[in-house]
C-alpha positions in Angstrom: 0.0 0.0 -0.1 1.5 3.3 -1.2 1.0 6.0 1.7 2.7 8.9 -0.2 4.6 9.6 -3.3 3.0 7.2 -6.0 3.8 8.3 -9.5 6.2 10.9 -8.4 8.6 8.4 -7.3 9.0 7.4 -10.6 10.4 11.0 -11.3 12.8 11.0 -8.5 10.6 12.1 -5.7 10.4 9.9 -2.3 7.9 7.4 -1.8 6.4 5.7 1.3 4.8 2.3 1.4 3.5 0.1 4.1 3.3 -3.7 3.4 -0.1 -5.6 4.1 0.6 -8.7 5.9 -2.5 -10.4 5.6 -2.7 -10.3 1.7 -0.2 -12.9 0.9 1.1 -14.8 -2.4 2.1 -18.2 -2.7 3.8 -19.9 -5.6 5.2 -23.2 -6.3 7.3 -24.4 -9.2 8.0 -28.0 -10.6 9.6 -29.5 -13.7 6.8 -30.8 -16.0 6.7 -33.9 -18.2 5.6 -31.7 -21.0 7.9 -31.3 -23.9 9.6 -27.8 -23.7 8.7 -25.3 -26.5 10.9 -22.3 -26.7 7.9 -20.1 -27.2 6.1 -21.7 -24.2 8.3 -23.1 -21.9 6.5 -22.3 -18.7 2.7 -22.8 -17.7 1.2 -20.7 -15.2 -1.9 -21.9 -13.3 -3.9 -19.8 -10.9 -5.5 -20.9 -7.6 -8.1 -18.8 -5.7 -10.0 -15.9 -6.9 -7.1 -13.8 -8.7 -7.9 -15.2 -12.4 -7.1 -11.8 -14.3 -3.6 -11.5 -12.9 -1.9 -13.6 -15.3 -4.0 -12.3 -18.2 -2.5 -8.9 -17.7 0.9 -9.9 -16.4 2.0 -13.4 -18.1 4.5 -11.4 -20.5 6.3 -9.9 -17.6 6.5 -13.4 -15.6 7.7 -15.2 -18.7 10.5 -12.7 -19.1 11.3 -13.1 -15.4 11.5 -16.9 -15.9 14.0 -16.6 -18.7 16.2 -14.0 -16.8 16.0 -16.3 -13.8 17.4 -19.2 -16.0 19.9 -16.9 -17.3 21.1 -15.8 -14.1 21.4 -19.2 -12.3 22.6 -20.9 -15.4 19.7 -23.3 -16.2 21.0 -25.0 -19.2 18.3 -27.9 -19.9 15.4 -25.3 -20.0 12.8 -27.6 -18.6 9.0 -27.1 -19.4 8.0 -25.5 -15.9 4.6 -25.5 -14.2 4.1 -22.7 -11.7 1.1 -22.2 -9.5 0.2 -19.0 -8.0 -2.2 -18.5 -5.4 -2.8 -14.7 -4.8 -5.0 -13.4 -2.1 -4.0 -9.6 -3.1 -7.0 -8.3 -5.4 -5.6 -7.3 -8.9 -5.9 -3.8 -10.3 -6.2 -2.0 -6.7 -2.6 -0.6 -6.3 -1.9 -3.2 -3.8 1.3 -4.4 -5.3 -0.3 -7.9 -6.6 2.0 -8.0 -9.8 5.3 -7.3 -7.5 4.0 -9.8 -5.0 3.3 -12.7 -7.7 6.7 -11.9 -9.4 8.5 -12.1 -6.1 6.7 -15.4 -5.1 7.6 -16.9 -8.6 11.3 -16.1 -8.0 11.6 -17.5 -4.6 9.5 -20.8 -5.9 12.0 -21.1 -8.9 15.0 -20.8 -6.3 13.5 -23.5 -4.2 13.1 -25.7 -7.4 16.6 -25.1 -8.7 18.4 -25.0 -5.3 19.8 -21.4 -5.9 20.6 -19.0 -3.1 19.7 -15.5 -4.5 20.8 -12.4 -2.4 18.2 -9.6 -1.8 19.6 -7.7 -4.7 19.2 -10.5 -7.3 15.8 -11.0 -6.2 15.0 -7.4 -6.5 16.5 -7.3 -10.2 14.3 -10.4 -11.1 11.1 -8.8 -9.9 11.8 -5.6 -11.6 12.0 -7.3 -15.0 8.4 -8.4 -14.7 7.4 -4.9 -12.9 9.0 -3.0 -15.8 6.9 -4.9 -18.4 3.8 -4.6 -16.4 3.8 -0.8 -15.6 6.1 0.6 -18.4 8.6 1.9 -15.8 8.7 0.8 -12.3 10.0 2.8 -9.6 10.9 -0.2 -7.5 8.8 0.7 -4.3 6.2 -2.2 -4.9 9.1 -4.5 -5.1 10.6 -3.4 -1.9 7.6 -3.1 0.1 6.2 -6.6 -0.8 9.6 -8.1 0.4 9.6 -6.3 3.6 7.7 -6.7 7.2 8.3 -2.9 7.8 7.3 0.3 6.2 9.7 1.3 3.5 10.8 4.8 2.6 12.5 4.9 -1.0 14.4 8.1 -1.2 17.2 8.9 -3.7 17.1 5.3 -4.6 18.0 4.2 -1.2 15.4 2.3 0.9 15.2 2.5 4.5 12.7 2.0 7.2 11.2 5.1 8.5 10.5 5.9 12.3 7.3 5.7 13.5 6.2 7.8 16.4 2.9 7.0 17.1 0.4 4.2 17.2 -2.4 4.4 14.7 -4.4 2.6 12.0 -4.7 2.7 8.2 -7.9 1.6 6.9 -7.8 0.4 3.1 -11.0 0.5 1.1 -11.5 -1.3 -2.1 -13.5 0.8 -4.6 -14.4 -2.4 -6.6 -13.1 -0.8 -9.8 -9.9 -2.0 -11.2 -7.3 0.7 -12.2 -4.4 0.2 -14.7 -1.0 1.3 -13.5 0.3 1.6 -17.3 -2.8 3.7 -18.3 -2.3 6.1 -15.2 1.4 6.5 -15.9 0.8 7.1 -19.6 -1.9 9.7 -18.8 0.6 11.6 -16.5 3.3 11.3 -19.0 1.4 12.7 -21.7 0.3 15.6 -19.6 3.9 16.3 -18.3 5.1 16.3 -22.1 2.4 18.9 -22.9 3.1 21.1 -19.8 6.7 20.4 -18.5 6.0 23.1 -15.9 3.0 21.4 -14.6 4.9 18.2 -14.1 7.9 19.8 -12.3 5.2 21.4 -9.9 3.7 17.9 -9.3 6.9 16.4 -8.6 8.0 19.3 -6.3 4.6 19.2 -4.5 4.7 15.4 -3.8 8.4 15.6 -2.7 7.5 18.2 -0.1 4.3 16.4 1.3 6.2 13.2 1.6 9.1 14.6 3.4 7.0 16.6 5.6 5.0 13.2 6.4 7.9 11.2 7.2 9.2 14.1 9.6 5.8 14.1 11.1 5.4 10.1 11.2 8.6 10.2 13.2 7.8 12.8 15.7 4.3 11.3 16.5 2.2 14.2 14.9 -0.6 11.7 13.9 -3.0 14.8 12.9 -0.4 16.6 10.9 0.4 13.3 9.1 -3.0 12.6 8.3 -3.4 16.2 6.7 -0.5 15.4 4.6 -2.4 12.3 3.2 -5.7 14.4 2.4 -3.4 17.1 0.6 -1.7 14.4 -1.4 -5.2 13.2 -2.3 -5.9 16.6 -3.8 -2.6 16.6 -5.7 -3.4 13.5 -7.3 -7.1 14.1 -8.0 -6.0 17.5 -9.6 -3.7 15.5 -11.9 -6.8 13.4 -13.0 -6.0 10.3 -11.3 -9.2 10.0 -8.9 -12.7 8.9 -9.7 -16.0 9.9 -8.4 -16.2 6.7 -6.5 -12.9 7.2 -4.8 -13.5 11.0 -4.0 -16.9 9.7 -2.3 -15.1 7.3 -0.1 -12.5 9.9 0.9 -15.3 12.3 1.8 -16.9 9.5 3.8 -13.8 8.8 5.8 -13.2 12.3 6.7 -16.8 12.6 7.7 -16.1 10.0 10.2 -13.1 12.2 11.5 -10.4 10.1 9.8 -7.2 12.0 10.2 -6.5 12.1 6.5 -7.7 10.1 3.5 -6.5 9.8 0.0 -6.3 7.5 -3.1 -3.6 4.9 -3.0 -1.5 3.5 -5.9 -1.7 4.4 -9.7 -5.4 5.6 -9.5 -8.0 5.5 -12.1 -9.8 3.0 -9.7 -8.4 0.9 -7.2 -8.3 1.6 -3.4 -8.3 4.5 -1.3 -6.6 4.7 2.5 -7.6 6.6 5.7 -5.5 7.1 8.6 -7.4 6.5 12.1 -6.2 7.0 15.7 -6.5 3.4 17.0 -8.7 0.2 16.7 -12.2 1.7 17.8 -11.7 4.8 15.5 -10.5 2.5 12.7 -13.6 0.3 13.0 -15.8 3.4 12.9 -14.1 4.6 9.6 -14.2 1.1 8.2 -18.0 0.9 8.7 -18.7 4.4 7.3 -16.5 3.2 4.2 -18.7 0.0 3.6 -21.8 2.3 3.8 -20.4 4.5 1.3 -19.8 1.6 -1.2 -16.5 0.1 -0.3 -16.6 -3.6 -1.5 -13.9 -4.7 0.8 -11.9 -3.2 3.6 -8.6 -4.0 5.6 -7.0 -2.3 8.5 -3.3 -2.3 8.9 -1.4 -1.1 12.0 1.1 1.4 11.7 3.0 1.3 15.1 5.6 3.2 17.2 9.2 2.9 16.7 8.9 -0.6 15.1 6.2 0.1 12.3 5.7 -3.8 11.9 2.5 -4.3 10.1 1.3 -7.8 11.7 
């Protein structure tokens, strides 16, 4: 889940993401008895309810498999059967493509007995992410492999300090977005008006930096205000929808500390910041009444920031 900095991170701005531990992906890989075909040497099968994923990301995953084989020196190129069980709803800005790619990399490593360092895993996942999104910043790849919040700034990832205990409520609008479409929308706009692009990146950078300071200093209300301001920035760039805007208004009407769209936009999820479990429950209930099809609550905790 992106807290702040989505889209702008591709242009060098910092971004802050929070892993959602209850949404998981499992992948298993096995050598098949089927004869290998150079054009079709891996078969992906989906378990669970996330059928659309491979339809939109299969080519990236195939490229990932090919790069994995080159990296570890697989020479016999057997036909592979890969089964993916994804609990993350697709097209919602929750990192499903990165999580699935990471699961596939680790499944292949298990199959071939390969020991991969974190940098190699990152590079392999990015092969699929760059095909899925056109140009991936790496924030999803990092966050789906971390038990802690991730701040990506200047190409360096670290865990931010958290000075308060709170909750982030995630609400699914029920409408899938397409990251590639949203990225292209912004790119065309920035090409037509470079000054607007510079202003967008500068504003996103300042909001994220301020939010990181407020997060560390325990200023929960000010942190929430940055979330809401970020929503205004993203909505002004044409990335929100009427349904997302309605959910943001509903959360704020329930005294959420802040609320915004999360992820690429043009659909997907919104998030709201709450003070604690009871407040989060009220916000969650109001969001469901306002049309959210699913909701999740993720702790954001003092000092450790470990989402569990």
